[in-house]
C-alpha positions, 0 to 999 in steps of 0.5 A: 727830588727832581726826576732824571730828565730823559736823554732824548725827547721824542715829538712825533705829530700824527692825525689819524692812522692809529695802527701806524703810531700804534706800531711806532711807539711799540718799536720804540719800546722794543727797541730803546732802553727803558728811561732813555726816551721821553715820547710826546705825541700831538695828535692833530684831531684824530677822528679814528682810535688815536683818539681814545687809545693813544694815551692808554697805550703811551703810558702803558709802554712809557708811563710817565715819560709817555705825554700825549697832546690834543689838538682840536684840529689838524695845524699840520706837521710844523705847527705839531712839532714846535708845540711838541718841542716846547713842552720837551724836557730832554736837551736833545729832540728828535722829530720822528714821523708815527709811520716809521718803526725803530730797529735794534740799536738805532739811537746810540750811533745818532747819539754818538754821531751829534757827541763826537761832531760839535759841527753837526747841527743835526743827524738822521737815521738811514731810513728804510722801506720794511718789505724790501730793506731797501734805500729810501732817505739817506740825504736829498739831493739837489737836480740841476733843476733843483727839484729834490730827491732822496739820494740812491733811494730803492739801493740794497741797504748794503751798498758801500754808497749808502753808508758814506758819508757826504757832504749834504744840504738837507736831510727829511724832518720824518727822523731828524735829531738835533740839541733843543739850543740848535733847534731854538737858534734856528727858530723851529719849524717854520709853521707856514708851510703845510706838511712839506718843505719846513725840514729843508728850510730848517736844514738851511738855518741850521747850515746858515750857523755853519753847522752840518746835517748828516746821516747816519747810516748806522742807525737804521729806521724803517719809513713806511713813506708818507701814508697820510692822506692828502700829503701831496696836496700842497707840495706846489704852495710850499715849494713857492714859499721855500723859494720865496724865503729860501732863494738862493741857498740850495744848489745842485748838487745830485750830480757832484755826489753821484761822481764821488761814488762812481756814477753819472747823471743822465736826461730822459727825453722828458728832461727827468735826471737819473743816474747811471754806471760809466760805460766802462762799468757797464760793459763789464758787467755785461762781459762777465755776465756773458753765460747768464745765470739768473742768481749771479745776475740777481747778486751782481744787481744788488752789488751794481744796482745802476747796471742797466743791462742786468734787469734787462737780462733777469727780467727778459729770462723770468719772463720767457719761464713764464715766472711773471711775479718775479719779472715784475719786481725786477721791471718795476726796479728798472723803471726806477732806475732807469725812466722810459717809455718803452721800460714803462710799457713793458712794465704795463704788461708784465704787471698784468700778466702777473696778475697786478693790477694795481701796478699796471694802473701805475705804470699806465698812468706814468705812460699817460703823464709822459706822453703828454710831456713829451707831447708840447715839448717847448716847455722842455726846450725852453727848460734845457736852454735856460739850465745849460746857460746857467750852468756854462756861467757857473762853471758846471761844465758836467751839468752844462754838457747834459743839458746842451746833449739833450738839444743836440740830439733834437737838432736845437741850438743852444741861443733862445730867449728863455730865462737861465735857471735854477730859481728855487727848490720845486719841493720835495719828494718825501 
């Protein structure tokens, strides 16, 4: 008599960082009923304790439902994931980063979502930062220039926009569940990428077959986010490959997704996109808090994390009372949501006053990077003109007005001989 097949096969590529892999396995064991999961860890030639401790720990937690597959060298996420999928026994495959931590009842909402909607090709959980319970990922959005962003990153997990179902073009491969038949039909992860963009192409292959991808916010997993050394080393090459293989497969949607939830798109002087509240809502909140009270202000920022004036009010209060550690946290959020040179300069100062040289250094490096971009504005002007003309021809009036306004603020005409944009994804920020 053969053993009953597990419900889900979890495939975890790993390369060193044993403490993270151990925590991931322990969380799966703690928060998943026994016998439901088969866990396959594909070790990409680790040289730390992974090599010696992986098999004993996995067996002690999961028994025969655990397997360790060891590669002689680091072949990357795609190769390891495909190898694990080829050895999996379950009809559903969950690809999971080793820097994740499962939470109670994380799996049933994902399974229900796939079972309840035959049009769903792949689903992922709401990924949260473990130290703040703020959003790390609830879907991937594409800016007008087709760079990628994690939608509503750093929003409180309880915000209504986070839980809303929405049309998505892609979700992250850090935690992605699908049926084996879908994965096989799409050809798996393309192995030409090296730790980046393979999940974007897979999402396109899924949608190419008339299926959808979705984030299921009822399922929550903590993600420590890209702790592998050298994770970003191949971003440019991965983006170029994605553009060659999937040119025209993705379109700008950040402005559309934001509009559905009552937000607006804005541009920095260096053409970075960010989201804002409508001016009427910003003014309404400011009037409501005319009699400032820090606790009420913080609560308001949980409900309206894009209330720009609220961060200034709260950080200023904390600084006046020498509460620099708390103020630096507020300033950090402010800079994340509303990037600006004055904001970065203030963050650097307050972080230094708080005794946080790492944060002050991060702010200083951001200042240096942005200053460099602004010293040579011609590439920015060419980009803005190309995007404005593309938006006008594509009927994207909102996007066109954004870039035309940026040019107008500089006293520049729309006309120029720059190529139109967008051409292809700039790469995934994961």
